[in-house]
N, C-alpha and C positions, 0 to 999 in steps of 0.2 A: 422792761417793756418787750412785748412780743413782736414778732414779725408777721406781717399780714400777707395772705395769698388769696387772690380772687378765685372763686370756684363756681363752676356751673354744673357740678355733678352731685351736690348735696341738696336735696329738696328743701326749699325754704331758707337756705343759707347762702349769703352772698360772699362772705369772707371767712376764711379759716385764720384764726388768731392764735399763733403759736406762742405760748407763754408758760411761765413756771407753775402757776396755780390757776384755778378756776376764778371767775369773776367773784370778788368778795369771798373767795375760797369755798364757794358753794354752788354757783350758778354756771350752767353750760352755755347759755345763750344771752346775747345782748342785742336789743333793737335800739337804734338811734334815729330820732326824728328831729328835724329842724322846724321849730314853730316860732314865728316872729312874736316877741313879747313874752316868751316862756319865763324869762327871768323874773318877771313881776309876780308870778304865782307863788313864789317862795314865801312871801309875807301874807298870803291869803289862807285863812283857816277854813273858809267855806266859799263857794262860788260867788255869793252875793258881795263878798269883800272886793272882788275884782270890779264890779259895777261902781262901787264907792270910789275906787281909785281912779277909774276913768272919768266919773262925773266931777270929782274934786281932786285932780292930780296934785295940786300944791300941798294938800294935807297929808299926802302919803309919806311914810318914813323914807321911802326911796322915791325921789321926785321923778315923775314921768314927763319926758319931753313932749312938747306939743306935736312934733312931727311923728311921734310914735302912737299917738291916740288913735289915729285912723287904722293903723296896723292891728292894734288891740281889738278894735271893734270888728275888723274883718275876720279875726280869728277867735272871736269871743266864745263860740261854741266849743272849739277844741281846747281852749285854755280852761274853761270851766269844767270840762270833762276831765282834764288833767288834774285839777284840784280834787275832784271826786275820787279819781283813781288813787291819788296820793293818800287821801284820807282812808280809803278802803284798805290800803296797804298796812295801816296800823293794826288791823285785826287779822292780817294774813301773813303767813311766812312763805307764801308761794312766789313772791316776786319783790323786787326793790326798784324804786324810782329815784333817779338822780337828775338834777337840772343844772347845767352849766351854761350860762349865757342863754342863748336861744336853742341850745341842743338838749333834747330830752333823751335820757338813756333809761331803758327798762330792762331788768335782768330777771331771768327765770330759767327753769329746767324744762319747761313745757312750751313748745313752739305754738301749739294751738292757743294756749293762754295768752301768749304775746300777740298773736294775730287778733284775738278777740279784743284785747285792750286797745291796740292801734286802730282797729275798725271802729271802736267806740269814739275814740278821739277824732277820727275823721280821715277821709282820703285827701289826696292832693298835696300831702307833705312829703318831702324827699326823705327817704329812710333807707337804712341798710340793716341787715341781720348778720351778726358775727357768731361763730362757734369757737369756744376756747378749746384749744388742743394742748394738753399738758404733757410734760415729760414722762410722768408715770414711772418713777424709780422702782426697780424690782427689789432693791435692798442695798446693803453696804458691804463692800469688800475691804477687809482689814489686812494690813501689812506690818511686818516687823519694824521696818523703818518708815519714816515719813514719805508717802508717795510723791512723785514728781508733779502729779496733776490731781485735780479734785474730783473729776467725773470720768466715766467710761461708758461707751455704748458699743455693744457687740453687733455684728452683722447677722443676718439670717443666712441659713444654708438654702440657696435657691439658684435656679438657672437664670442667667441674666443675658441681656443683649450684648453683642460684641462692642457696642459703643460705650459701655459702662466704664471700661478701663480709661479711655481718654477723658470721659466726663469726671471721674474721680480724680484723675491727675490734675485737671484744671481746677477742681474744687480745692485741692490741697495747695496748689500754686497761689490761688487768690486768697484763701482763708488761712493765714499763718497760725491761727490759734487752734487749729485742729492737728492732733498728733497721732498719725496712724501707727499701728503696731508694726514690728519688724516683719512679721509674717505677711501682713497686708501689703506692705511696701514691696516685699519680694514677689507677691502675687501680681502686683500692678506693673512692676518694672522688669520682671523676669523675662529673659529672651531665650532661655534654654528650652528648646522645643521637646526635649526628652520627656517632659511631663505629659505630653499629649494634649490634644485640643480640649479635652474635657476639663483639664485643670483650669483653663482660663474661662470656661463657660459657666462656672459655678462659684458663687461666693461661699465663704466658710463661716460657720458660727464660732470658730476659734479666732477669727480676725476681729480686731476692735479698734476704736478711735478714742483717744483721751482728749480732754479739754478742761478748761478752768472756769469758764464763765457759762452759766446755764443758758444765756441768750445765744451763745454760739451754736448750741444744739438746734435752736430754732432755724437757723440758716441751713444747717445740714438736713433737718427734717423737710424743709421746703424743696431742697435740691434732690434728696435721695431717700425720702421717707419710706419708700417701699422696700428698702433692703435693711432697714434698721431693726434691731431686735431688742434684747433686754438692756436696761440702763442701770448703772450703779453709781453710788457715791463711793469715793476712795478715801480711806482714813488710816492713820496709824493705829495699830492695835492697842487698846487701853491695857493698862497693867493688870486689870482684874479679869482679863479674858485669856 
């Protein structure tokens, strides 16, 4: 499961969803809409089937409660459009629709396509748009012996704010599943000023952080994503290499 971060600097996106893979391993974006009665469209092959369910609720495979009939009627246009959109999906590979309860999730790589679909279904429904942010491994590092940890992320070489030292120290204090390299710890906790002020103002691409659970990186990406560089899987070298 990814970690979520609200954002206001990515046009059209409300949430950055840090996760191991894209949605369905292929889609960058997901829009979720809450439409009362959406769960009943699952058994509808065409829009007219929803009318039959409403007019004769007891005959439906999934019984419709009397107190839900009015909600279905109020949202009939959006629900019928949802059925049409789901049917069109069968002839398209550009998006996927999933319905869980009253929550409709639509996945695609094109934000304009998602906007056009939600506009067709109708306004007035509460919705949010998420963008999947994946780890993006650069490759695998092999070792003669079994490595202590499974993954490694290197830092970028860049000038940083003075506050980064304290922020990183707090991150490592709170998140015990992050394992900074010896050189990184020396950079963080070094008190010998013989290095000069420049030494503490720049992160180094030689510094790295090891970890064992991919979801741990999501936490680190949220807190310090701007200083993270290449990411690798760590494995024991196979005999044939």
